[in-house]
N, C-alpha and C positions, 0 to 999 in steps of 0.2 A: 474310680477315683481310689486312693490309695488307704490301707487301714488307718495311717497316722495323721492323713487330713482330713478323714471323717470324723475320727475322734475330737479332730480338733472343731470343726464345724456343728459335731451333736454339743460340744459342752458348750458352745457359744448362745446354742438354743435353750439349754437348758438355763441360762443366766434370767429367763423371763424378762426382757428386756419390755418395757414398753412400749406402746403404740407409737409414739413420738420417736423411739429408737431404732426404729426398723429401717430406715435407709443407713443408719451406722452395720450394723446389721449385713446388711447386702454388701455393703461396703468392705466388711472383713473379710466375709467369706470372697469375694470376688480376688481380693488380697491372696488367701490362704489357696486357693487356685492357680493363682499366675504363680506363684513360689514354687509349685511342682514341676514346671515347664524346666527348669536346669537339669533335671535327672533325664528326662524325657529325649530321647535320640533317636525317635521314629519319623517318618515320614509326613511331611505336614500335608494337611488335604486342606482347602482355601474353598469355601465357597462363596460364589460369587452372586451379584442379584441377578436375579433371571426377568425383571420389568424395563429393561435396557429400549428404549425407543428403536425401532427397525430402520427409522432413517435418522438423517440429520440435517439439517440444514446448512451448509455451509458457507454461506452469505452470510447468516446472521452470527454465525462466530467470529467473522472477522470486522462485524462493523459494528458490535454491540460494546456497550460501555463495559471495561473490565475494570471490576472492583479490587480493591487491594487484599491478596490472599490474607485468611486470619489463621494465626493457629490454630492445628487441631488435637483435640484432647485422644489420648491412645484409644484404638478400637481393640475389642474383643475376639479372637476366630480361634475355631475349633480344631482341636488337634487328635487324630485319630478317636473321634465319636466319646472320650474318657476326660479331655481337659481343656483350657484355654490357654492360649496365648497371648500377650497385650502387646502390640503393633502400632507404630506410629506411619503415618504416609511419609515415604521418603521423599515424593516429589508433589510437587501443585502443578498441576496441569492448566492451564488458564484456557478459556473457550477458544484464543487466537491455535493455541499450539495443536489444541484438541483438531481444529479445523483443519489445520497445516496435515495432521494425521493422517486423517481422513479423505480428505481432497488429494493428497499423493504432493502436494506441495514441499519443496525443501523449507528448510527455517526460514532462509535467507530473505523469501518472497514474503513473510510475515510483515515485514519493516516495509511497510508502504511509502516509496518515494514519488509516486505520481500523482499529480493535479487532477482531478475526477468531477465530474458532473454530475450533479445528484436533483432530481425532478420532487419539489416541495408535494407531500402529502398533505391528505384534510388532519388538519390538526396540529401540522408543524408550527415549530416559532425557532425563530435565530437562535434561543438557549440549548433546545431539545437538539437542533442538528447540531450545534455545536459540542455538546455533550456525545452525541453521538458517535460523533467522529473524531474525537479527543483533540480537539482545539480550542484556543479561547474563543470567545464569542468578537470579542475586536479582531481574531483573524480574519473569522468569516465576514465580518462587515468591509473590512478592509478590499478583500477579494473582490466583491462585489459590488463596493462603491455603497454601501448602504450607510444609513444611520440609526440612531435607537427609535427614531419617530417612525419609520420607515414599517410598513405590514407587508410582508411578503404574502403570495396567495398560492391556492393548489396551481399546480402545473408550471407555477414557475422554475426556470431552472439556475441554478447555484453553482459557483465553481467551488471546490471545498481543497485548502490547502492540504499535503499530507502530514503537516507541523504547524503548531504554532510558529506566526511571523507575515514574511512578508514575501510579495511575487515580485519579482522585480525583471522590467523587459532594459537588456542591456543597451546602450545607446554609444553612438561611436564613440571613442577616447576614453570609455570609463574601464576605473580599475576594480581588481576585487577589495583593495583596500579602502576607495573611495565609496566607496556602497557600503561597506559595511560601518566606515562611520556617520553616513546617511541615518542607516536607521539603528543604530547604536548595538551592532551586532560583532560577532568574533570571525574575524579572516580563514582562520582558520575550520570554522566550523562551517563557512558559507564554501569553502572549498571541497571540503570531507562530504559534506551533503551531497553536493552536486556533483561528487566522483571527477572534480577538476584535478590534471597534473600537476596544477601551480597558480597562482595568484595570475598568471598572464595567458590564460588556457581560456578565457572568455571573447569571445567577441562579437559585434553588433547583429542584435538579434536573438542572441540567446535569451532565454528565459530560468531565472534562477531562482531558487527558493532561500531565504534568508530568514533560518532557525533564529527562533526567538528574537526578530526583530520590532521594532515599533516604528511605526508611522510620525515621521519627522510633521513638528506643528510649523512648519513654511508651508506655504502655499503649493499643491503639484497641481502641476497642468496635465489634463488629459490629453493622453495620446491622440496623434492627429495622423488621418490615415492620407499617404501618399497620392494623389491621380493618376490613374492610368487609363493607359489608349485600351481600348474594345479588344485589339488584337495585343496586345503588349506580350500575356502569357499564353502559349499552347495548350493543350492537354497533354498531361505526362505519360499517356499510355496511347498505346495506336486506336487507327479508328476501327468501331465504333468507341467515344467518349464514354464508357459506362460508370455513371455512378453510383455507387453501392451504398454509402452513409454520408447522409446530409450534413450541413455546417457544424463543427463540436469543437472542441477544447483540441490546441489553440485554434481557431479560425481557419479550419481543416475541413477537407473535402476527402473522401474516401475514392479510388479508382481501383478497378478489376477487371476481368475477362474472364475470374473464375479459375486461373491458372497460373500455379510459380513458376519462375523463371521467365518470365515476360521481358522484353525490355521497358525499361523507365528512361522518359527525354526528360533535359532540361528542359522547361516552362520557357526559360529567356535564356539569353545569353549572361555570361558571369563570372565571379570566380568562386573555385571551391574554396568556402570556409574549413569545413569539418568532415571527417570522414569515421563514424565513429562505429566500430566493427565489435564482435564479442562472438567468442563460443560457446557463452552462457545460454540456457535453455529458460532461464527462468523469466516467468513471466514479467517482472521490473526492470528489465535489463534497462539499461538507459531509461529509466521511469517509466518503462513500457511503450518506450518508440521501438525497443529494438536497434539493431543497425540504421543508423540513417545518414543522409548526406545534407548539408544545406549549402545554397549558392546566395551569392552577394551578387545582386543587380546592380548596372552603373546608377539608377536612379535610388540607390540606396535601401531600396527592399529584399527579404532575405526571405527565398524560400526554404520550405524541407521537407525530404522525401524521407518517407518512415517505412520499417517494415521489408527493407530491402535484401536478398539474400548473397549479393555480390557486389562490391564497387567497382566501376572500371575505370575512377578517377582518384585523382590524391590532392590531399589541400595543396591549393596554390596557382592549381589547373585552370588554366583559361576556356572555357566552354561555349558553344555557340546555341542557340536557340535549335532544339532538334537532333541536338547528339546526344546520344545512346549514354546514360550514365551509370546505370547499373541492371540488375536484373531482379523480378521481382521475388516477395521471398512473402514472410506472415504466416506459415503452414504451424499449427501451434505445434510445439514442442522440438521445434528445430531451430539450432543454434541462431540467437539474434533475432527469435521471431518477434519478443517481446512479450506483450498483451493484445495476443492478435485473436481473431476467431477465423480468419482464412486468410488464403492469397489475396494479398492486395497492397498499396501504394496508398501511405498518408499524406496527402499531398497540404502543408499549412504554408500561410504566407502570413508575414509578420512586417506589418510598415505600411500595408494597404490592405483594402480590403479582397477578400477571395474573390476573383471573378467567375467562380464557378459554383458560389452559393446564389440559389433561387430563393 
């Protein structure tokens, strides 16, 4: 500490301030200490906390409630063991960003676009779950056909949209503009959130997120299943028809022999609607589905084949039952794998019951 600074400090001490004025004295001393840093040009040594946890639960970082950051007061760091320097944190790191850095995910993946399933735990309420996933209570109820009077139970499966709004299943002839009008939403937000190329880029069987949409007061009729014959759909992989995950969102079954690159077959004849491919390795590519194909069948049912590595068909192609339409993908970290834990095909059925759900 410089002689000039010491003289100032001791002068303050000689003032004989009362006991109640000690906080003021401390503040004066700190200000005087900080003022000396301007004349210092030495290398800073910053002492970091040593009591950091050894492990961090990345999942908690992504699903915990994020509080609005509050302004922080400047902090003092020790410089050359003889003076202090006042600094303000240049960045506010939220748990989501911290989770991304620790988990090795790109920042793009922080924005969840996927609809997920949640298993109710003991003590959960709709309000608690809605807050946990940062969606409105109404959004949670609309997605699960619930009312304020319904009690949820432990072990129950709930659908969690990625943002507040509506989940909409596209019907034949619908347009983005019409859908936006029904839910009092904005067409441009629907196009942007669902990564559509434009308002015309929707097909029957598509599942859209309607950001900030509200459920209309007019009567909404529940979707009905189109009846299927027992042999209408064949298994989309070669024998043996091995199921690796049972029924999950949306009305889907996973099939795999544990190897990538195996053929994927059209479960029934029809017309190719979508062939969505990407080079992105993000887990949220195409809302977690990764590379995928959809087929419209003559009876109006649509099937979806997710986590493919390569497509052998193009939009508009007519395919027959059993035709090889793609090669299996899903290996984590590979382009277009999406949210996947291994090689498999995600076989979804829209408009009818999945015949492989037991």
